[in-house]
N, C-alpha and C positions, 0 to 999 in steps of 0.2 A: 343734531336734535330736531325731531320733526314737530310740526305745528300741531296744536291740540285740535284745531278745526282745519280740515283739508279735504281735497277731493271735490266731488260734485254735491253741492248742497242746494237743492231747488228752493226758490222762493215761492211758497205755496199760495195760490189764489185762495181767498176766503170764499168758500162755497156757501151761498145764501139763497134764501127764498125771497120772493118779491118784496115782502114787507121788511126785509133786513134781518130776518131771523136766521141764525145759522142752520144750514142743511147738514146736520151731523152725519147722516147716512152717506151723503155725497162726499163730505170731507174724509170720512173713514175709507170710502172706496178709493179715493185718490191717494191717501196716505199708504194704504196697503199695497197698491200698485207700485208706488215709488220705492217702498222698502223691498219689495220683491225684485225690483229692478236694480237693487244693490247700490242705491245712492249712499253717500257717506254722512248724511245728516239732513235735517229739514229746517227751513227758515220760515217762520210764520210772521205775518203782520209787517211785511216789507211793502215796497211800492206796489207790486203786483197783488198784494194782499189787501189793498184798499184801506190801509190804516188811516190815511189822511181824511177819509170821508166818514170815519166811524166815531160813535160816542165812546167815552171811556168805558162804559158798562159793556159795550159790545167787544171792545178790545180785550177786556179782562175775560169775558166769556170764551172768546176764541183761544186765548192763551191757555186757560184752564183745560178746555176740551183737548187741545193739541197735545199737551204734556200727558194727560191721562190716557188718551187713545194710543199714542206712540208707545207709552209704557216701557221706556228704556231700550227699545229696539235699535234706535239710532239717536245720536245727539240732537237735541231740540234747541234752536235759537229763536228768541222772541224779539221782534222789533218794538222798541219802547220810546223812540224819539218823538218829541213834540216841539213846538216853538218855545216852550217855557221850561226852565230848569226844574222847578218844583214838581210840575206834572210828570216830567220825564223820570225824575227820581221815584215818584209814587208808582208809576207803571213798572219801573225797573224792580222795585221792592216786591211788587205783586208778582212779577215773573219769577223771582227767586222763591217766593212762598209757594207758587204753583209747581215748582220743581224743574224749571228750565235749566238747561246746561250752560246757557250763556245768553247775553243780550246783544242786540245790534242797535247802535244809536246814531241816527242821522243828525247832522248839525242843525241848529234852529234855522227855519226858513221864514221868509217875509222880511225880517230886519237883517240888514248887513251889520255884523258885529266887528268891533275891533279885535285884533288878534288876542289881546289881553282878556277881553270879555269871553271870547270863544274858548280860550284855554281854561278860564275859570269855570265855564259851563261844564266842560268835560271833567274837570278836576272835582267839582262838587259831586257829580254822579259817581265817579270812581271812588271817592272817599265814603260815599253813603251806601254803596251797594257792593256786597261781597260776592261778586259773580265775575266770571270772565266777560270782558267787554270787547266787542268788535266795533270799530268806528265804521261809519257808512258815508263814503265820499261820493256825492252825486251833484256836482256843481251845476249840471244842466237844469236841475229842479230847485236846488237850494240857493243858487246864485253865488255861492261862496266855496272855493276850493280848499281842501285840506292838503297843504303842501307837505312833501316828505320831511322837511326840516321841522315843521310844526308838529307832525305826528311823532317824530323822534323825540322832541322835547316832552311830549305827553308820556310816551313809553318809558323814558328815563325816570319820570317822576312817579308813574303808577304801574306797578307790575301786573295789575289785573287787566290792563289794556293789552290784549293778546293778538289782535289782528285788525284787518280792514277789508271792507268790500269796496273795491275800486271801480265805480261805474263812471269811467272816463273814456273818451274817445282816443286819447293819446297813449299809445303804447310806451312812448318815452316817459310819460308821467309814472306809469306803473313800474317800469324798469328802474327809475330813480327811487321810487318808494322802496322797492326790494333792496337795492344796493345800499341805500341810506339807513333804513331801519334795521334790516337784518344784520348789518355790520355790528350793531349793538346788541340786538336780541335775535339770535339765530332762529328761534322757534316762533317768531312773529309771523302770523298767517297773512299772506297777501292773496286775496281772492278776486278774480275778475267779476265785475257785475255784468259785463256784456258777453253773451254766449260765444261770439266769434273771436273773442280775445283769450279764450281758454288756452289754446296752444301757445300763443305768444307769451302768455303769463308763465306757463310751465317752462318754456324754453329759457327764460331769463331768471329762473330760480324761484318763481312763485309757487303757490300751493294748491291752486284749483280755481273753482268758479262757483258763483251762485247764479246759474243760468235759468231763465224762465222756460226755455224750450225743453228743459229736462222734465217738465211736468207732462209733456205729451210725446216726446221722442227721447227718453232717457238713454236709449241704446247708443245714440250718437255721442253725447257728452260723457256718459259713464264709460263707454267703449274707448273714447279718445283718451280719457284720463288713465284708464287701466293699461291701454297700449303703450302710452308714454312711460308709465312707471315700469313696465316690463322691458323697455328698450326697443319696442317694435314701432319705430318712428315712421316707417312706411304706412302702417295701418293707421297711426294717429293722423298723418297728413291726409290720408284717404277720407277719414271720418270728418276731419276739419273742412274739407271741400264739400262734403254732403251737408254739413251744418250751415255753411256760408249763406245760402239763400233765405234761411228762416227769419233772421232779424228784420228782413224787409216786410214781413207780415205785420210788425208792430207799427208800421206807417199807415196801415189801413184805417186806424182810428186813434183818437186821443181823448181820454186815456185809453190805453190798449188792453186793459184787464179783460174786456169782453172778448178780445181776440184769443187770449190764452184759454179762457173757459170754453169757447166754441171748439178750439183745437183738441182740448181734453175730451170733450164729448164725442167729437168725431173719432178720436182714438178708440172709443168704445167703453170709456169709463162713465158709469152712470152718475151724473151730477146735474144740479140745477145750474143754468148759465146766467141767472139773474145777477145784476150788478147794482151797486149803490149810486144814486144820482150824486153828482152830475154826469157820471158815466151812463151810457144808454145802450140798449140792445143793438146788435149789429143788423144792418140791412141784409136782405137775402142775397144780393149780389156779392157783398163782402164775405158772407158765409161760404158762398160757392168758390171764391178765390182760395179761402183756407182749405176747403175740401179738396180742391185740385192739387194744392201744394202737399197736403197730407197724403193723398192718394199716391203721388209720385214717390215720396220717400218711403211709404209703407210697402209699395210694390217693388221698388228698385233698391233703395238703400237698406231696407230691412226685410229681405226676402223671407225670413223665418217668422215674421210677425204674424200673430194670430188675427 
């Protein structure tokens, strides 16, 4: 049985004007480009979507626009996580009303929770919201890991918890997540949060990735996934090698949302590259580094690129 959410599901940067108003034309340009690139879904309001800097009103506006504009062409996932359970439930219910196909919920950040309190947080959301839920494991930013045993306990109790985004450095952690949870729920989706772990995740029985680079070089991740599914492992490895240097771009600045937006614009997609403070515009020398990296891949790795 295959997972409901699988393949390459880019985490979409929220395209904004300087004053924090959504750039709907730019968002539409990016969405159309990605759907034409044959991605398997779109994830809005994740880390790269700047959700943590947004007002509740802006998050709701982005969710509504995303669902309406995509208009059923691919599945839409909306990130609804906050540090508080009640606000997360409220945003999750709004996502359902807006027409989202599923929600992605990161564990509360700032406070370290006991396992009992963390379990109850997710339990309250799963009981309140009749939508497929993907957990979002990003211990590097939340400070608290979701262990395979903990996730299995949740999945056994709540059938609408259908997958996880594993943004973890350890391939072993992801392998254990796959073996532990899929032994109980075969169609539980395990998706890599790191671009360069897509191939590793697929090789050990995972379902795909939510890779930021797919926003500006979808040929690499979409091509890798399709090649793997077709059994063309040589091609998958070749694309994996071409993808490998790109995560280094994220080290240019922190937060790295500006890097992704600059790369999207360099790719030729007409968008605003403005970001929400405390993120800042990139310096010209950092933009030049992105330009050089993009030129290399567009000229060599993707010779047919327009």
